[in-house]
C-alpha positions as CSV (number, residue, x, y, z in Angstrom):
1,M,1.6,10.2,19.8
2,L,4.7,8.2,18.1
3,G,6.1,4.8,19.7
4,A,8.1,2.4,18.5
5,D,6.6,-1.1,17.4
6,H,8.0,-4.7,18.6
7,C,10.1,-4.6,15.2
8,G,11.4,-1.5,16.4
9,N,9.3,0.8,13.6
10,V,7.9,4.0,14.5
11,C,4.2,4.3,14.1
12,C,1.3,6.1,15.1
13,A,-0.2,5.1,18.5
14,T,-3.8,6.0,17.9
15,P,-6.6,3.6,18.7
16,S,-7.9,3.1,15.2
17,H,-4.2,1.9,14.1
18,A,-3.9,0.0,17.0
19,M,-7.3,-1.6,15.9
20,L,-6.1,-2.4,12.5
21,R,-2.8,-3.6,14.0
22,A,-4.8,-6.0,15.9
23,V,-6.4,-7.2,12.6
24,L,-3.1,-8.1,11.0
25,D,-1.7,-9.6,14.3
26,A,-5.2,-11.9,14.1
27,V,-5.0,-12.4,10.6
28,L,-1.2,-13.2,10.3
29,P,0.6,-12.9,14.3
30,R,3.7,-14.5,12.9
31,F,5.8,-13.3,10.1
32,D,8.9,-13.5,8.6
33,V,8.9,-10.1,7.1
34,R,7.2,-7.1,7.4
35,E,7.2,-4.1,5.4
36,Y,5.4,-0.7,7.5
37,H,5.5,2.9,5.8
38,D,2.8,5.8,6.2
39,I,2.5,9.4,5.1
40,A,0.9,12.2,6.4
41,V,-2.1,13.7,3.9
42,H,-4.0,16.5,4.3
43,A,-7.6,15.0,4.0
44,S,-10.2,13.1,5.7
45,P,-9.1,9.5,6.3
46,E,-11.7,8.1,3.6
47,A,-10.7,10.6,0.8
48,A,-7.2,9.5,1.5
49,L,-8.0,6.0,1.5
50,A,-10.4,6.4,-1.4
51,A,-7.6,8.2,-3.9
52,A,-5.3,5.1,-2.8
53,L,-7.7,2.4,-4.1
54,A,-8.6,4.7,-7.1
55,L,-4.9,5.2,-8.5
56,P,-3.6,2.7,-11.1
57,A,-1.1,0.2,-9.2
58,A,1.6,1.1,-11.9
59,R,0.6,4.8,-12.0
60,D,4.1,6.2,-12.7
61,P,6.5,5.0,-15.0
62,V,9.1,3.8,-12.2
63,V,6.3,1.4,-10.7
64,A,5.6,0.6,-14.1
65,A,8.8,-0.5,-15.1
66,L,9.5,-2.7,-11.8
67,F,6.0,-4.3,-12.7
68,W,6.8,-5.2,-16.1
69,L,10.4,-6.6,-15.1
70,R,8.6,-9.1,-12.0
71,R,6.0,-9.6,-15.0
72,I,3.4,-8.4,-12.5
73,P,-0.2,-8.0,-14.7
74,G,-2.6,-5.4,-14.1
75,G,-1.0,-2.2,-13.6
76,N,-3.3,-0.1,-15.0
77,L,-6.0,-1.3,-12.6
78,P,-7.0,0.6,-9.5
79,L,-5.1,-0.5,-6.6
80,G,-8.8,-1.7,-5.3
81,E,-9.1,-4.0,-8.0
82,F,-5.3,-4.9,-8.4
83,F,-4.9,-7.2,-5.5
84,P,-8.0,-9.4,-6.1
85,K,-6.3,-10.1,-9.4
86,L,-2.9,-11.0,-7.6
87,H,-5.2,-13.3,-5.8
88,I,-5.1,-11.4,-2.5
89,R,-8.6,-11.8,-1.2
90,P,-9.9,-8.8,0.7
91,A,-10.4,-9.6,4.6
92,I,-11.7,-6.3,5.4
93,S,-12.7,-3.3,3.2
94,T,-14.3,-0.3,4.7
95,P,-14.2,3.3,3.6
96,T,-10.5,3.5,5.9
97,A,-9.3,0.2,5.5
98,F,-8.4,-2.5,3.1
99,I,-6.7,-5.7,4.6
100,G,-6.1,-8.7,2.0
101,L,-4.6,-11.9,2.4
102,G,-3.2,-14.3,-0.4
103,D,-1.4,-17.6,-0.3
104,F,1.5,-18.1,-2.7
105,L,3.5,-21.6,-3.1
106,G,4.1,-22.1,0.6
107,V,3.9,-18.6,1.5
108,T,1.4,-16.4,3.3
109,V,0.7,-12.7,2.2
110,A,-1.2,-9.9,4.7
111,F,-1.6,-6.7,3.2
112,G,-3.2,-3.4,4.9
113,I,-3.6,0.3,3.6
114,W,-5.7,2.3,6.0
115,A,-6.0,6.1,7.1
116,V,-6.5,7.0,10.3
117,P,-7.1,10.7,11.7
118,A,-4.2,12.3,12.8
119,G,-4.9,13.6,15.9
120,A,-4.7,17.3,17.2
121,A,-3.0,18.4,14.4
122,G,-5.9,17.5,11.9
123,G,-5.1,15.2,9.2
124,T,-4.7,11.5,8.3
125,R,-2.0,8.9,8.7
126,L,-2.3,6.9,5.3
127,V,-0.7,3.5,6.4
128,T,0.7,0.4,4.0
129,E,1.9,-2.7,5.7
130,T,2.8,-6.1,4.5
131,R,3.2,-9.2,6.2
132,V,4.7,-12.2,5.3
133,H,5.1,-15.9,6.8
134,A,6.7,-19.0,5.2
135,A,5.0,-22.4,5.9
136,N,8.2,-24.3,6.2
137,A,11.8,-23.8,6.3
138,A,12.2,-24.6,2.4
139,A,9.4,-21.6,1.3
140,R,11.4,-19.8,3.9
141,R,14.6,-19.9,1.9
142,R,12.7,-19.7,-1.5
143,F,11.3,-16.4,-0.2
144,S,14.3,-15.0,1.5
145,L,16.4,-15.2,-1.7
146,Y,13.6,-13.7,-3.4
147,W,13.0,-10.7,-0.9
148,L,16.8,-10.1,-0.9
149,V,16.4,-8.9,-4.2
150,V,12.7,-7.6,-4.5
151,G,12.6,-6.2,-1.2
152,P,14.0,-2.9,-1.3
153,F,11.9,-2.3,-5.0
154,S,8.6,-3.3,-3.0
155,A,9.5,-0.5,-0.6
156,L,9.9,1.9,-3.5
157,I,6.9,1.1,-4.5
158,R,4.7,1.2,-1.5
159,R,6.3,4.4,-0.6
160,R,5.7,6.0,-4.2
161,W,1.8,4.7,-3.8
162,L,1.7,6.7,-0.8
163,T,3.1,9.7,-2.2
164,A,0.5,9.6,-5.5
165,A,-2.6,8.8,-3.1
166,R,-1.5,12.0,-0.8
167,R,-1.1,13.9,-4.1
168,A,-4.6,12.9,-5.1
169,A,-6.3,13.1,-1.6
170,E,-4.8,16.7,-1.4
171,A,-6.3,17.6,-4.7
172,G,-9.6,16.4,-4.2
173,P,-12.0,14.1,-5.7
174,I,-10.9,12.6,-9.0
175,T,-13.4,13.6,-11.7
176,P,-13.5,12.8,-15.5
177,E,-12.2,16.6,-15.9
178,T,-9.5,16.5,-13.2
179,S,-8.4,13.4,-14.3
180,A,-8.5,14.5,-18.1
181,R,-6.2,17.3,-16.9
182,G,-3.8,15.1,-15.1
183,D,-3.5,13.0,-18.3
184,S,-2.6,16.3,-20.3
185,R,-0.1,17.6,-17.9
186,R,1.6,14.1,-18.1
187,S,1.7,13.9,-21.6
188,R,3.2,17.6,-21.9
189,R,5.7,17.0,-19.6
190,G,6.6,13.6,-21.4
191,E,7.0,15.6,-24.4
192,R,9.3,18.0,-23.3
193,R,11.6,15.4,-22.3
């Protein structure tokens, strides 16, 4: 079942989804910015989230370039290890959910990535939601200027993360053999350009 939340975004209305939204509401109920993205994945919730957290944060050249421009370190790390390097500490970490919190220069960030059953149709909804709250007016002004420039690229990164995670989850478990095949295909494609 689909419904609109208080921000006007369309979201899945499942009990698991509602529970995770409630967790974000508990850790950061008021926010100045909210970014929400989801994607359908033909895999179990556990496989979808495992695939997402195992992928390098800057898996593709577009995301790598954006990380380089913003001077974000650790793009070669899997997402599961990337967020702690950015001082986003895990608040919840289960086989189907990761929610982390971080504080930066008067701004609190809550980041969540989770996977829930898609309902009767089967499959999974893989979701990412980020909330940001500024502690005071000065921090809000600084962050608003920053977000004016960075916001669209942040959305692009999250959509690319979700798409890569869907591909990985639907391809099956990542093993040394499949990882090596994926690397060789990327290398060959790169050589042809």
